[in-house]
C-alpha positions as CSV (number, residue, x, y, z in Angstrom):
1,M,0.0,0.0,0.0
2,K,2.9,2.4,0.5
3,D,3.8,4.8,-2.2
4,M,7.5,4.3,-2.2
5,A,8.2,7.3,-4.5
6,T,7.1,9.6,-1.7
7,T,7.8,7.7,1.5
8,S,11.4,7.2,0.6
9,M,11.9,11.0,0.5
10,M,11.3,11.5,4.2
11,D,12.6,10.0,7.4
12,T,11.8,10.5,11.0
13,D,15.0,12.3,12.0
14,Q,14.6,14.7,9.1
15,V,11.0,15.5,10.2
16,A,12.0,16.0,13.8
17,E,14.8,18.3,12.8
18,A,12.5,20.3,10.5
19,Y,9.9,20.9,13.2
20,G,12.6,21.7,15.7
21,R,13.4,24.6,13.4
22,W,9.7,25.5,13.0
23,A,9.1,25.6,16.8
24,P,10.0,29.2,17.6
25,I,7.7,30.6,14.8
26,Y,5.2,27.8,14.4
27,D,2.3,29.6,16.2
28,I,2.8,32.7,14.2
29,V,3.0,30.9,10.8
30,F,0.5,28.2,11.2
31,G,-1.7,29.2,14.1
32,P,-4.2,31.4,12.2
33,V,-4.2,29.2,9.0
34,F,-5.2,26.0,10.9
35,R,-7.4,27.6,13.6
36,Q,-10.8,26.6,12.1
37,G,-9.6,23.1,11.3
38,R,-8.2,22.6,14.9
39,R,-11.5,23.7,16.4
40,A,-13.5,21.4,14.1
41,A,-11.3,18.5,15.2
42,V,-11.7,19.3,18.8
43,R,-15.5,19.6,18.5
44,A,-15.6,16.2,16.8
45,A,-13.4,14.6,19.5
46,E,-15.5,16.1,22.3
47,A,-18.7,14.6,20.7
48,V,-17.1,11.2,21.6
49,G,-15.4,12.4,24.8
50,G,-13.4,10.4,27.3
51,R,-9.6,9.9,26.9
52,I,-8.1,11.6,23.8
53,L,-4.7,11.1,22.2
54,E,-3.5,14.0,20.1
55,V,-0.8,12.9,17.7
56,G,1.5,15.7,16.5
57,V,0.3,18.0,19.3
58,G,3.2,20.4,18.4
59,T,3.2,23.6,20.5
60,G,-0.1,22.7,22.1
61,L,-2.2,25.2,20.2
62,S,-5.4,23.2,20.5
63,L,-5.1,22.0,24.1
64,S,-7.0,24.9,25.6
65,D,-9.9,24.3,23.2
66,Y,-10.7,20.9,24.8
67,A,-13.4,20.7,27.5
68,K,-12.0,20.4,31.0
69,N,-13.9,17.0,31.5
70,T,-11.8,15.4,28.8
71,R,-8.4,13.8,29.4
72,I,-5.7,14.6,26.9
73,V,-2.4,12.9,26.1
74,G,-0.3,14.7,23.5
75,I,2.7,13.3,21.6
76,D,5.1,14.8,19.1
77,I,8.3,13.8,17.4
78,S,9.9,17.2,18.2
79,E,11.2,18.0,21.7
80,P,11.4,21.8,21.0
81,M,7.8,21.8,20.0
82,L,6.8,20.0,23.2
83,D,8.8,22.3,25.3
84,I,6.6,25.1,24.2
85,A,3.5,23.0,24.7
86,R,4.6,22.2,28.3
87,K,5.0,25.8,29.1
88,R,1.6,26.6,27.7
89,V,0.0,23.8,29.9
90,E,1.8,25.1,33.0
91,Q,1.0,28.8,32.4
92,Q,-2.7,28.1,31.6
93,H,-3.1,25.5,34.4
94,M,-4.5,22.8,32.0
95,A,-5.3,20.1,34.5
96,H,-7.1,18.1,31.8
97,V,-3.8,17.4,30.0
98,E,-2.4,14.1,31.4
99,A,1.0,14.0,29.6
100,L,3.0,15.4,26.8
101,E,5.7,13.0,25.5
102,V,8.1,12.6,22.6
103,M,6.9,9.6,20.5
104,D,7.1,8.4,17.0
105,A,3.6,8.2,15.4
106,E,4.7,5.1,13.5
107,N,5.6,3.2,16.7
108,L,3.4,4.3,19.5
109,A,4.5,3.1,22.9
110,I,0.9,2.8,24.0
111,P,-1.2,-0.3,24.8
112,D,-4.0,-1.4,22.5
113,A,-7.4,0.2,22.9
114,S,-6.1,2.8,25.4
115,F,-8.1,5.8,24.0
116,D,-11.6,6.8,23.1
117,V,-10.4,9.1,20.3
118,V,-7.2,9.7,18.4
119,V,-6.8,13.2,16.9
120,A,-4.1,14.0,14.3
121,Q,-4.2,17.5,13.1
122,Y,-2.2,18.4,10.0
123,V,0.2,15.6,10.7
124,V,-0.4,12.6,8.5
125,T,1.3,14.2,5.5
126,A,4.4,14.9,7.7
127,I,4.9,11.3,8.6
128,P,7.5,9.3,6.6
129,N,5.2,6.2,6.5
130,P,1.7,7.4,6.9
131,E,-0.1,4.1,6.6
132,K,2.0,2.7,9.4
133,A,1.0,5.5,11.6
134,L,-2.7,5.2,10.7
135,D,-2.6,1.5,11.6
136,E,-1.1,2.5,15.0
137,F,-4.0,5.0,15.5
138,V,-6.4,2.1,14.9
139,R,-4.5,-0.1,17.3
140,V,-4.6,2.3,20.2
141,V,-8.2,3.4,19.9
142,R,-11.0,1.3,21.4
143,P,-13.5,-0.5,19.2
144,G,-16.3,2.1,18.6
145,G,-13.9,4.9,19.2
146,E,-13.0,7.5,16.5
147,I,-9.9,8.6,14.6
148,I,-10.2,12.2,13.6
149,L,-7.9,13.7,11.1
150,T,-7.4,17.2,9.7
151,T,-5.3,16.8,6.6
152,R,-4.3,18.2,3.3
153,I,-5.6,16.1,0.4
154,G,-3.7,16.6,-2.8
155,A,-5.0,16.7,-6.4
156,E,-5.0,13.5,-8.4
157,T,-4.5,15.2,-11.8
158,G,-4.3,18.6,-13.5
159,L,-2.1,21.6,-12.9
160,R,-2.4,21.4,-9.1
161,G,-1.4,17.8,-9.1
162,T,1.7,18.6,-11.3
163,L,2.7,21.5,-9.0
164,E,2.4,19.3,-5.9
165,K,4.7,16.7,-7.4
166,W,7.1,19.4,-8.5
167,L,7.2,20.9,-5.0
168,M,7.7,17.7,-3.1
169,P,11.6,17.9,-2.9
170,L,11.2,21.3,-1.3
171,T,8.4,20.6,1.1
172,T,9.9,17.4,2.4
173,R,12.9,19.4,3.5
174,L,10.4,21.7,5.3
175,G,8.8,18.6,7.0
176,F,5.7,17.8,5.0
177,R,4.5,16.5,1.6
178,T,2.3,18.3,-0.8
179,E,1.4,15.2,-2.8
180,F,-1.1,13.0,-0.9
181,S,-4.2,12.0,-2.8
182,W,-7.6,10.9,-1.4
183,S,-7.1,7.5,-3.1
184,R,-4.3,6.8,-0.7
185,Y,-6.6,7.1,2.2
186,E,-9.1,4.9,0.4
187,R,-6.6,2.2,-0.2
188,W,-5.5,2.3,3.5
189,A,-9.1,2.1,4.8
190,E,-9.9,-0.9,2.7
191,G,-7.4,-3.0,4.7
192,A,-8.0,-1.4,8.1
193,K,-10.5,-2.0,10.8
194,V,-12.3,1.3,10.2
195,R,-15.3,2.8,8.5
196,L,-15.4,6.4,7.2
197,L,-18.0,8.5,9.0
198,E,-17.4,11.9,7.6
199,R,-15.3,13.7,5.0
200,R,-15.7,17.5,5.1
201,A,-13.8,20.3,3.4
202,L,-12.1,22.9,5.6
203,P,-10.9,26.4,4.9
204,P,-8.7,27.8,3.5
205,M,-9.7,27.1,-0.1
206,G,-10.8,23.5,0.4
207,H,-7.3,22.1,0.3
208,F,-7.7,20.7,3.8
209,W,-10.3,18.2,5.1
210,L,-11.8,16.8,8.3
211,L,-11.9,13.0,8.1
212,R,-13.6,10.9,10.8
213,Y,-13.2,7.1,11.0
214,V,-14.7,4.8,13.5
215,R,-12.8,1.7,14.6
216,V,-15.0,-1.3,13.9
217,A,-15.3,-4.1,16.5
218,D,-13.2,-7.3,16.0
219,P,-15.3,-10.2,14.7
220,I,-16.4,-12.7,17.4
221,S,-14.5,-15.9,17.0
């Protein structure tokens, strides 16, 4: 299922280093752009409630948006990003945040079915092997729980698709990929224990989407 032409262009250390560089200016550059998507993801997660894992929590921009009766664990590959998130949690007295830890989304050090919801905001296209991470999200969410993604979905064809392929060498050095089509999510979901609940365009310009999957129960043997 992996698209080797794109996955081979990224590695975990490269991504961690890139977001370490982004950390001091991340809130300024990406905060306003992704605000509506972050809030849409939080609202969807709160509709399920319970214990929530936020993958790629970054500087913790969305942590204060969660209701105080939720329990949040945030992980990220970048220690400098998490340093900012920890200061934000301390300064704003966010008692609903259980932990913030450095962790690789492709290899979650988390027991099976530990969370009611997994949220990954604008992170799937920044992971070297996205399908491996998506499988991990399924593993750590309980049956009936949800996986909520905000993500950029690339064009399949046309001028935009050509530009996305052309930009890939540059954007991978910045820590994300421009080329990531909807068909790739469809291929992954066909072999995963999930069912798509919602696919909704987000601003700006409809390049970003909210995706909601529910983990289906394992068959009774």
